[in-house]
Every structure is written in structure tokens, then in C-alpha cells.
C-alpha distance (Angstrom), angle and dihedral (degrees) to the residues before:
residue distance angle dihedral
M1 . . .
E2 3.84 . .
K3 3.78 106.4 .
I4 3.80 126.6 -171.1
E5 3.80 102.9 -146.4
T6 3.85 138.6 134.5
R7 3.82 111.4 -86.0
A8 3.80 92.2 7.5
R9 3.74 128.7 104.1
A10 3.80 94.7 -71.9
L11 3.74 128.9 -149.3
D12 3.84 88.1 -138.7
S13 3.80 100.6 162.6
Y14 3.78 137.3 54.1
E15 3.79 89.7 -119.0
A16 3.77 92.2 57.1
I17 3.79 92.4 47.3
E18 3.81 93.0 48.5
K19 3.82 90.1 48.2
A20 3.81 92.1 52.2
L21 3.80 93.0 47.6
R22 3.80 94.1 47.7
E23 3.78 91.1 49.1
G24 3.80 94.0 50.6
G25 3.84 99.2 -104.3
D26 3.74 120.6 164.2
I27 3.76 102.3 -126.4
T28 3.77 125.2 -163.3
I29 3.82 110.4 -164.8
E30 3.77 116.2 -157.4
V31 3.81 111.9 -146.2
H32 3.79 122.0 -148.7
A33 3.79 127.0 -171.4
F34 3.78 120.9 -149.1
K35 3.81 135.9 -172.3
G36 3.74 110.5 -68.1
G37 3.78 93.2 35.4
E38 3.78 97.1 -83.0
I39 3.81 111.9 158.5
I40 3.79 116.0 -158.0
I41 3.78 136.7 161.6
S42 3.77 134.0 -135.4
G43 3.74 123.3 39.7
D44 3.78 134.3 5.5
E45 3.85 133.8 -79.6
S46 3.81 90.2 -63.5
T47 3.76 92.4 59.2
K48 3.76 109.3 122.9
D49 3.76 100.9 -157.0
R50 3.78 107.2 47.6
L51 3.79 115.5 -165.6
P52 3.83 112.2 -153.8
L53 3.82 110.7 -133.7
K54 3.80 91.7 -130.9
E55 3.78 91.5 58.6
V56 3.76 93.6 47.5
L57 3.77 89.4 51.1
A58 3.80 90.2 49.0
L59 3.84 87.9 54.0
Y60 3.82 90.0 49.0
K61 3.81 91.2 50.8
F62 3.80 91.5 47.9
L63 3.82 90.9 53.7
Q64 3.82 89.9 46.8
E65 3.76 93.8 52.8
A66 3.84 88.6 48.2
N67 3.81 87.5 52.9
V68 3.79 91.5 -126.9
A69 3.84 101.1 106.9
R70 3.80 102.2 108.3
G71 3.75 97.0 158.1
T72 3.82 130.4 80.8
M73 3.75 130.4 -128.0
S74 3.82 130.8 -143.6
I75 3.80 127.5 -178.3
R76 3.81 126.6 -132.2
L77 3.79 116.2 -170.6
A78 3.83 111.1 -141.8
D79 3.78 116.8 -128.8
N80 3.83 91.0 -105.0
S81 3.82 89.8 55.2
Q82 3.76 101.3 54.9
D83 3.79 98.0 103.5
R84 3.81 128.3 99.2
R85 3.77 96.2 -106.3
S86 3.83 92.5 53.4
I87 3.80 92.2 43.7
D88 3.83 90.8 50.5
S89 3.78 89.5 50.2
V90 3.80 91.2 51.6
L91 3.80 92.6 48.2
D92 3.82 90.0 46.5
S93 3.83 91.0 53.0
I94 3.82 90.7 50.6
R95 3.80 91.3 47.3
K96 3.80 94.2 51.0
S97 3.80 92.3 45.8
Y98 3.86 93.7 62.5
V99 3.81 88.4 -147.2
S100 3.78 113.3 164.6
F101 3.83 107.6 -137.3
S102 3.79 118.4 -169.1
S103 3.78 84.0 -155.7
I104 3.82 139.4 -4.9
I105 3.76 121.2 -153.9
F106 3.81 120.5 -166.0
I107 3.78 108.6 -166.6
D108 3.82 139.9 -171.4
L109 3.82 92.5 24.8
E110 3.79 126.7 170.8
P111 3.87 109.7 -120.1
N112 3.78 93.9 -112.2
V113 3.81 90.7 50.0
Q114 3.79 90.8 50.3
E115 3.80 91.0 53.5
Y116 3.81 90.7 49.3
L117 3.78 91.8 51.7
K118 3.81 90.5 49.0
S119 3.77 89.6 57.5
Q120 3.82 92.2 54.6
E121 3.78 102.3 97.5
K122 3.81 90.5 -176.5
L123 3.77 90.3 72.6
S124 3.80 88.5 84.0
R125 3.84 88.1 62.5
F126 3.83 92.4 65.3
S127 3.77 101.3 44.3
Q128 3.78 144.6 20.5
Q129 3.78 87.9 -132.3
T130 3.80 131.2 21.2
T131 3.81 121.0 -166.6
L132 3.79 121.9 -164.8
V133 3.84 117.4 -165.4
N134 3.79 122.5 -177.2
K135 3.78 127.2 -152.0
S136 3.81 95.4 -101.6
S137 3.75 94.4 48.5
K138 3.88 117.0 125.3
L139 3.81 88.2 -138.2
S140 3.75 112.1 96.8
V141 3.75 104.0 -154.9
Y142 3.79 91.7 -172.6
K143 3.77 92.8 53.0
A144 3.77 92.7 44.9
A145 3.80 90.9 49.3
A146 3.75 91.3 45.7
K147 3.82 91.9 52.7
S148 3.75 89.5 47.9
H149 3.81 90.4 51.3
L150 3.83 91.3 48.4
F151 3.83 89.7 49.7
K152 3.80 90.7 52.9
H153 3.72 89.9 51.6
A154 3.78 90.0 49.5
L155 3.78 90.8 52.3
S156 3.81 90.5 48.6
Y157 3.81 89.1 52.5
L158 3.81 91.8 50.5
E159 3.79 91.4 48.3
N160 3.83 90.7 53.4
R161 3.78 93.6 41.6
F162 3.78 99.4 48.7
D163 3.80 101.2 24.6
R164 3.83 91.4 -121.9
F165 3.82 134.4 118.5
F166 3.79 116.5 -119.8
T167 3.79 129.7 -160.6
Y168 3.78 133.8 177.4
H169 3.82 138.4 -156.5
S170 3.76 123.1 -147.0
R171 3.83 120.5 -156.5
P172 3.81 129.6 -180.0
K173 3.82 116.4 -107.0
R174 3.76 95.8 -155.2
A175 3.82 130.0 61.3
E176 3.84 90.4 -134.5
D177 3.81 88.4 64.9
F178 3.79 92.9 46.5
K179 3.81 112.4 97.4
T180 3.81 120.5 -173.0
M181 3.79 138.2 149.5
P182 3.83 111.4 -159.5
F183 3.81 121.5 -159.3
E184 3.78 116.0 -89.9
L185 3.78 108.9 -127.3
S186 3.81 130.6 -158.5
T187 3.78 90.1 -132.5
Y188 3.75 129.6 15.4
P189 3.85 123.6 -148.2
K190 3.75 118.1 -126.7
T191 3.77 101.3 -101.8
A192 3.81 141.4 161.9
I193 3.78 137.3 -167.8
I194 3.80 117.3 -145.2
L195 3.79 118.1 -155.3
Q196 3.77 104.1 -169.5
G197 3.79 129.0 -170.4
P198 3.81 138.2 43.7
I199 3.78 117.5 -27.1
A200 3.80 108.7 -93.5
K201 3.77 102.8 -134.3
A202 3.81 102.8 176.4
D203 3.79 107.5 104.6
D204 3.78 86.5 -3.4
F205 3.78 83.9 -82.7
T206 3.84 99.7 169.8
L207 3.75 93.2 39.2
E208 3.78 93.7 50.9
T209 3.82 90.2 45.4
V210 3.83 89.5 57.0
K211 3.87 89.8 48.9
M212 3.79 90.3 50.5
Y213 3.79 93.5 47.2
K214 3.80 90.1 52.9
K215 3.82 84.7 61.5
S216 3.78 100.1 41.9
F217 3.88 97.5 34.3
P218 3.82 100.8 33.8
H219 3.86 94.5 161.0
T220 3.80 97.2 42.2
H221 3.82 128.0 95.0
I222 3.84 110.5 -118.3
I223 3.83 109.9 -149.6
V224 3.81 123.3 -173.5
S225 3.78 107.6 -163.2
T226 3.76 107.0 -168.3
W227 3.84 140.8 134.7
E228 3.76 133.8 -55.4
D229 3.82 92.2 -128.2
E230 3.87 93.1 60.4
N231 3.78 115.9 121.6
M232 3.81 110.5 -88.3
S233 3.82 92.7 -138.2
D234 3.83 88.5 60.3
I235 3.79 91.1 48.9
D236 3.82 92.7 48.3
A237 3.82 89.6 50.9
L238 3.86 90.8 51.9
E239 3.81 92.1 47.8
K240 3.87 91.0 47.5
A241 3.85 87.7 51.9
G242 3.82 88.8 57.1
A243 3.83 103.7 -94.6
T244 3.81 127.6 133.6
V245 3.80 105.8 -132.9
V246 3.81 121.6 -151.2
R247 3.86 115.2 -165.3
N248 3.82 109.9 -154.0
K249 3.74 130.5 -168.1
K250 3.76 113.0 -118.2
P251 3.82 117.5 -116.6
P252 3.84 114.1 -113.3
F253 3.86 90.7 -117.0
N254 3.74 119.9 42.0
G255 3.87 94.1 -155.4
P256 3.82 128.8 -145.3
S257 3.88 110.2 -37.8
N258 3.86 87.2 1.6
V259 3.79 90.7 -74.3
N260 3.80 94.1 152.3
F261 3.86 90.5 52.6
Q262 3.80 87.5 50.3
L263 3.82 92.1 49.7
A264 3.86 93.1 48.7
S265 3.79 95.8 48.9
T266 3.83 94.4 42.8
K267 3.83 94.0 47.8
G268 3.85 88.8 50.2
G269 3.75 91.1 50.8
I270 3.83 92.9 48.6
E271 3.78 92.4 50.8
E272 3.78 90.7 52.1
A273 3.82 90.2 48.3
K274 3.78 88.2 54.6
N275 3.82 90.7 50.5
L276 3.83 89.0 52.0
G277 3.80 90.6 53.0
A278 3.82 98.5 -112.5
T279 3.79 117.2 161.0
H280 3.84 96.8 -172.1
I281 3.79 129.2 32.2
I282 3.76 140.4 -170.9
K283 3.82 112.7 -141.9
S284 3.82 111.1 -152.8
R285 3.77 137.5 145.3
T286 3.76 137.6 -99.7
D287 3.85 90.5 -119.7
Q288 3.78 94.3 51.1
R289 3.77 132.4 76.5
M290 3.85 135.1 -168.4
Y291 3.72 114.7 -147.0
G292 3.79 94.8 179.0
T293 3.80 120.5 114.1
N294 3.80 131.2 -132.4
L295 3.79 90.8 14.3
M296 3.78 99.1 144.0
P297 3.82 96.8 58.9
Y298 3.79 87.9 43.8
L299 3.77 93.2 53.2
M300 3.81 92.7 44.1
S301 3.81 90.7 51.3
L302 3.85 91.4 50.5
V303 3.79 95.0 55.8
E304 3.79 90.6 44.8
K305 3.84 94.6 49.3
F306 3.80 95.0 43.4
P307 3.84 108.9 47.2
V308 3.77 118.1 -165.3
A309 3.80 115.4 -95.1
P310 3.77 114.5 -92.8
G311 3.79 120.8 -97.0
F312 3.81 99.8 45.4
K313 3.77 129.3 107.9
Q314 3.79 92.0 -125.5
K315 3.85 129.0 112.5
Q316 3.80 98.1 -152.5
R317 3.78 140.2 -7.5
I318 3.81 117.8 -81.3
V319 3.83 111.7 -124.2
L320 3.81 116.3 -137.7
S321 3.76 132.6 -172.1
S322 3.82 118.2 -118.2
F323 3.81 86.4 -129.9
G324 3.78 100.2 98.1
V325 3.84 100.6 2.6
C326 3.79 106.7 122.1
K327 3.72 120.1 -156.4
Y328 3.87 94.3 -166.8
A329 3.79 95.8 47.9
P330 3.83 117.3 75.4
Y331 3.80 116.6 -106.2
Y332 3.79 93.1 -17.4
F333 3.78 100.7 163.2
S334 3.78 111.9 178.7
D335 3.78 113.1 -124.1
L336 3.80 95.8 -169.1
F337 3.78 90.9 92.7
M338 3.77 126.6 12.1
F339 3.85 134.9 164.7
G340 3.76 129.3 -171.7
H341 3.73 150.4 114.8
I342 3.75 110.7 -48.1
D343 3.83 92.8 -120.5
D344 3.80 91.7 54.1
M345 3.83 92.2 44.7
S346 3.80 89.7 49.5
A347 3.82 90.5 51.4
Y348 3.83 91.0 47.9
W349 3.82 94.0 54.0
N350 3.79 99.0 34.0
I351 3.80 94.9 99.2
D352 3.81 132.6 123.9
Y353 3.80 120.9 -98.4
V354 3.81 115.8 -92.4
S355 3.76 112.9 -105.0
K356 3.79 129.3 -129.7
D357 3.83 90.4 -109.5
V358 3.85 93.3 74.4
K359 3.77 113.6 106.7
K360 3.81 107.4 -126.7
E361 3.80 95.6 -147.7
F362 3.81 91.8 62.5
F363 3.80 97.8 36.5
N364 3.77 126.1 93.4
P365 3.87 117.8 178.5
E366 3.78 95.4 -153.5
V367 3.84 93.7 52.1
H368 3.83 91.0 41.7
L369 3.83 92.9 56.0
A370 3.80 95.8 40.1
T371 3.80 95.6 50.6
W372 3.80 90.7 45.9
F373 3.76 89.2 55.4
L374 3.80 97.4 42.2
E375 3.82 92.0 51.0
K376 3.85 88.7 46.6
T377 3.83 89.3 56.8
G378 3.77 92.6 51.6
R379 3.80 103.5 -96.4
E380 3.79 116.6 142.5
L381 3.81 106.8 -140.5
K382 3.79 118.2 -134.6
W383 3.83 95.6 -179.2
T384 3.80 94.4 -132.5
I385 3.76 129.4 123.7
A386 3.83 89.7 -119.9
D387 3.81 91.5 55.9
S388 3.81 90.7 46.0
W389 3.81 89.0 54.5
K390 3.81 89.6 48.6
A391 3.83 89.4 53.3
Y392 3.83 89.6 53.3
A393 3.81 90.4 47.8
E394 3.78 95.9 49.0
Q395 3.77 106.5 33.4
T396 3.82 110.3 23.0
I397 3.75 144.3 41.9
V398 3.79 119.1 -142.4
I399 3.83 115.7 -153.9
D400 3.79 126.5 -171.8
H401 3.74 114.7 -97.6
T402 3.83 87.7 -136.4
T403 3.82 87.7 67.0
L404 3.80 88.2 58.6
D405 3.80 89.2 42.0
L406 3.77 84.1 -137.8
Y407 3.82 120.4 -165.6
W408 3.75 122.1 -169.2
F409 3.81 117.6 -159.6
K410 3.80 92.8 -150.7
Y411 3.82 144.3 77.4
D412 3.84 112.7 -7.6
R413 3.79 93.6 1.8
W414 3.78 92.0 159.3
L415 3.84 90.6 67.7
V416 3.79 110.8 87.3
D417 3.80 92.5 -159.6
R418 3.83 104.2 18.2
R419 3.84 94.8 173.5
R420 3.81 95.5 55.3
N421 3.78 117.3 96.1
Y422 3.79 121.6 158.4
S423 3.76 96.6 -162.9
E424 3.84 105.1 47.5
T425 3.79 128.0 79.4
P426 3.79 105.7 -90.3
E427 3.79 95.0 -135.8
L428 3.82 91.2 56.8
L429 3.83 89.6 57.9
Q430 3.82 90.9 41.0
G431 3.84 88.6 -119.2
A432 3.78 112.6 -114.9
L433 3.80 114.7 -114.7
S434 3.83 111.8 -126.9
F435 3.80 129.5 -155.7
H436 3.83 94.3 -104.4
E437 3.83 90.4 50.2
W438 3.84 90.9 48.7
F439 3.78 87.9 51.1
V440 3.82 90.1 54.1
L441 3.75 89.6 52.3
Y442 3.74 91.6 47.4
S443 3.84 93.7 48.0
D444 3.75 105.3 33.0
L445 3.87 110.0 14.2
K446 3.83 93.3 141.1
N447 3.77 90.7 59.7
I448 3.81 94.7 57.1
K449 3.75 116.8 90.9
P450 3.81 116.8 -134.8
L451 3.79 118.2 -120.6
D452 3.77 114.6 -79.3
R453 3.79 94.0 -147.7
P454 3.76 134.5 49.4
V455 3.83 122.9 -97.8
F456 3.79 117.6 -139.2
F457 3.74 112.4 -136.6
R458 3.85 127.1 169.6
G459 3.77 90.9 -22.1
L460 3.83 93.1 -48.4
S461 3.82 127.4 113.4
I462 3.88 108.1 -136.7
K463 3.73 124.6 -174.2
């Protein structure tokens, strides 16, 4: 990380600053105030070449407008600049520069200075996000920035090594760092979110998820449907955070891929949602989290605008996430995330436990549940990819998991889109079905030719 700081390798010229910004350097500019109100960066009073802050900001704006500023800029107020007059001068320089910061970080602040900056409402005019860090904070901005810089270099190395482009997505772990402002509605539907499964204790994942959902879904019941042998202190913490906790008895046989456990905890959650008066529910997991905003009105609008095709015993379409929905596997409805009318969701999950006689190599929980539901609604299954697509088009809606901003604390969690691979045969990866592809199926299914070759799935040859 390039850091402008006294007695450190200083960016003490416009050329050095421009080079760092063009190359994607994370620059921290140290601001000093001198007699007469002069605000400069880099060095102390003995610095020969003083760089006025307003001219550095003008350079930054020029590089932004030329679309070549790849680096980021943070501001550190020197000890001799932590008074109101100096702070006002710094803010005035930023205001007059019209620079658009994605974020501004003021670091190493005295407590009284931090409080003064918090009171400055005009900070929001300069930046989408302003971070204030005092001197006693446990957060080391320098270390965090250094790690970020090293990570960027690692990604650059991988891009050159494997001839691929890499991106990453950072999400807050804690609810206190999660900022959201959902729409205020005139009327709110009666909804619930069911988090089913064992409590995810690492990083307080389930607990922090509940706290976040109380922010992003303020008028929705949050139900954690877990097991009766969970630690009571964890259950108390969840209830204190605002969740309704259902403690289920585990089935004697977990089933292939723990499908019986999933059935038990999901059924328990749905029954509790009914007791709370919910008409629509999201079924999710205790080890998954949605960071998306205004999702409930979006989902409600979808099922209202896209009625289920006539002829099926189903009140509304079931909304699925593209994460896990496979367009080249028959009736492969992802059960990681589901949304729908509570009567339809109850029908979907009201199925007997899987017996021990089932052969695991020929059993898929997702297909088992989906086909049970489809037949229950009156669909005659043909076990072809074409008929599977027709089922998607007539009875479901598939939305992109990126709309949900869905994070799964399991498996290859570092991969934002773990099912996407541009070099493999799509059928081998079971090719995830996206929203725009679902919409093509919905709008123009007759114009899509079925596959002219079989797809091999779980030992079966499907046409």
C-alpha cells in the first residue's frame, strides 16, 4: 500500500500520486494544517515541496473524469490538524473539488474530533460511505488496506497466470456493519422467513442473520426452525434478537443428503408461520444469508404479475433461486431458497420421510420433492428436459441469486457464482437456469428446440 506519511516513503509529487492512482494503489493522504489556514499533504513543516490539498483533489477529479483513476483515497488528519478550523478547511476543500468518492475514511481521530465529524451532515454529500476511526479503535485501517492491496495483487497474479479475469464480493459479517433502508409501504403483507437447520455458530452466523433480517425485513416474522437439542443459550440469544424459535425432534433416519432432517425442520417452520398468520413465506437455511434489500415487495409483485398457468391445483407460482436450479437436469428445483403462498409451500413440503430402502446413487432430494409437488398439482410428468422446462415456465419463477445477494456459509463459499464455468460443457455442470432464461421459457417456449442428445444425470439417460 502506498502511504503518505511523515518519515515513510512519501508520495511527494503530483506525478507519484497520479501514477499510484492509475495503477490502482490504495493511497492514504496525510493532511497538515499550517498557520494561515494552508492545508497540504505529505510530510511535516520541514517538507520542501508542499502539495495543497485542493490541487491534489483537482488531480484526482481529472483522473476520475478521464476514467483512469483505479486507486482509492483515504484521509488521515495529522495531530496538528485535529481542530475544528482545520477540519472545516479540509471539508471545504473537498466540497469545492466536486470529487466523487465511493468512500472516505478519516483515521486516527481524537474522540472529540470524531464526534464533531459525526455531526457534519454534509459529509454524505461527498461520499456514499464515510468511515470514522479513532485512535483507540481495534480496527487497523492500515492493516486492512494492506491486506486489500495484497489481495488485489494476488488476483492480478492469478489473472496473468491462468488467463482469466477474477472478481470478488465483500459482505459484512455483523449486523452492526450492515446498513439498509427498505421502502416504507402503505400496507405490508403477512410474511415470514423460515431459517431451517442447525444453528450456525461460527461467527454467530445465524444470530447475526436474524439481526440483519430485523433491519431489512422489519415487518416480517423471522422463524428459526432448528432442533430440540440445541444449546439453550443460543436459542435465548436468537429470541432476544427478535426471532421465533421452533425446536423440532429429529427423525430417526436422516435420509440421503439429510433430506429427512430438512423435511422436519421445514415443516415445523411452516406450521409456526401459519400460527403467526403469515400468507407468504421465504424458506431459507440457517447457514445462508440474503443481503438484498426490498426483497419481500419484489417477490410479492412477481407472483402477482405472473399468475400460475391454468389447470393446476396451485394458488401462485413458487419462486426459486437460480443458485441450484439446473436447466439440464429434469425437474431440479432448488430448495436452498423458495418463496410462495403458504398453502403451496405447505403442499410442497408435506411429504413422507424417505426410507432406508432408497438407493442413494439414484436418489436426488431436489428432484424427489419437485416431482412430488408437480404431480400433486395435477401435472403428468414426461421425464424429458422439454417437459421440465415447461414446468418451470408454467408453475415457477426463477430469479437470479445475485438479486437476493445470497451468501452460503458452506462448501466453496469464496466463489460468488460457484456453478458458473465458461469452459466446461454446461450439461456436465447441470447449467444453472437464470431469470432471463426463465423468462425466455415463459414467453417463447414453443420456439426453443429440445436437446438432440441425451443428458446423463445420476446414472440416468434423460432426453
